[in-house]
N, C-alpha and C positions, 0 to 999 in steps of 0.2 A: 296939442296939435302943432305947436310952434316948431317942434323938432322935425316933423315930417314935411313941413313946408319948405325946408331947405333942400330937400331931395328932389331929383328929377325922375318922375315916373313915366314909363313907356310900356306899351304892350308889344311883346315880341314872341314869335314862334321860333323855337330853337331848331335849327336844322342839323341833324346828325347823319345825313346821308353820306355814304362813302362810296367811292367808285368801286364797282365790283371787280374790275380788273386788278386794281391795287390790292384789294382784300384777298383775292386769290393768289396773287404774287407773294404777299406777305405770309400766307398760309404755307406755300411751297418753300419759301425761304426758312421759315421756322422748322419745317420738317427736315430740310437739308442740314441745318445747323445741328439738329438733334442727331442726325445720322453721323455727323462728324464725331459726336460724343460716343455713339454706338461703335464706331470704328476704333476709337481710342481704347474702349473697353475690350473689344475683340482682340486687339493686339496684346492686351494683358491677359487674355484667355478668361475674361469675365463677362457677365451679362450686364447690360446697362439698365438700371432700374430707376424708375421715377416714382417718387412718393405721391400718393393720392389719398384723399380723405373719403371715407365711405360710412354711411349711416347703417348701423346694424342693431339688432335687438339682442340684449344680453340675457343671461339665465333668469334674471328677475322679471324680465319683460320690459325693461326700460330701453328706449332708443338712445344709443350712444354713438359718438363720432369716433371712428377707428382709423388709424393711419395704416395703410397697406402699401405694398410695392407692386408696381406693374412693370413687366419686362417689355422693353421696346424691341420690336422685331427689326432686324437689319434689312436694308434694301439691296444687299449684296450677298452673293452666295458662290460657293466653289463648285465648279463643274467643268468638264472637258480639259483638265489640266491647267486651269486658270480661274479667274474670278469674274463673275458678271455683276454689273452694277445697273440697277433699274431705278428710274426716277418715278416716284409715286405721288399722286394727288389723292389723298384719302386711301381708299382700297384699290384704286385703279392705277394701272401702269401707263405712264406717259410715253408716247412715241416722240422722242425729242427731235429726231431728224426727219420725222414724217413717215418713215416706214419701219424702222427697227425699234425694238423696245428695250434694248440693253446695250451696255458698253462692255467689251471684253478687255481685261488686263491680265498680265501674267502672274502677278503676286499680290498679296494682301496689302503690302505697303503702297502699291500703285493705286489702290482704291481711293485714297485720300486725294490724290491729284484729280481724279474723275469727279469726286464730290465737290472739290473747289471749283472746277470748271463748270459744273452744273449750277453751283451757287452763284457764280459770276454771271452766267448766262441768264439765270432767272432774275437776278437783280437788274440786269440791263434790259429786261423785257423780251428777250429772244424766245422764251418759252410760253409767251402769252397765248398764242394761237393754239398750241398743243394743250394748254390748260383748259381753254374754252371748249375744245373738242371733247375732252375727257369729262369736264364738269357738267355739260349739258345732259339733261335727263332724257332718256329715250322712253317713249310710252310702252308700258307693259301690254303685250298682246295676250289676251286670254285664249286658251286652247279652243279651237272651233270658231272663233269670231273671224279669223282671217279667211277661213274656208267659206263661211257664211257670206261674207262680204264679196268674195270672188264669184260666187254663184248667183248673187242677187242681181 
């Protein structure tokens, strides 16, 4: 016991709480950085693939860890003689300026400038209100319940 008497013991609760705004901002920043890689691959006329690990059952019946590739879908697309760039949070499109959901540029090379501008705006916290609007869950209304509540 002489070795433990030299140590100072305390009871502590570890706090790992993280600010939700910072967490959402970091998620958007990671997505925008990945879209820059998707843009670089698109310029080379390739798909941007990310390696992921997946558990599968082989022919013998054993579960084995297999490496697979997942294609990352771009947030930009060609339409109307130019390119539209949308900023996404998960599967939802962010209205960055409050009303419009895309930025129009003339060429694929200009998409990188838009991605950089969105990245800088997200890092500065300019898109926090737009992220909050998109991230909040809206309650699912079952068919018939809205009518039942209106007539009650």
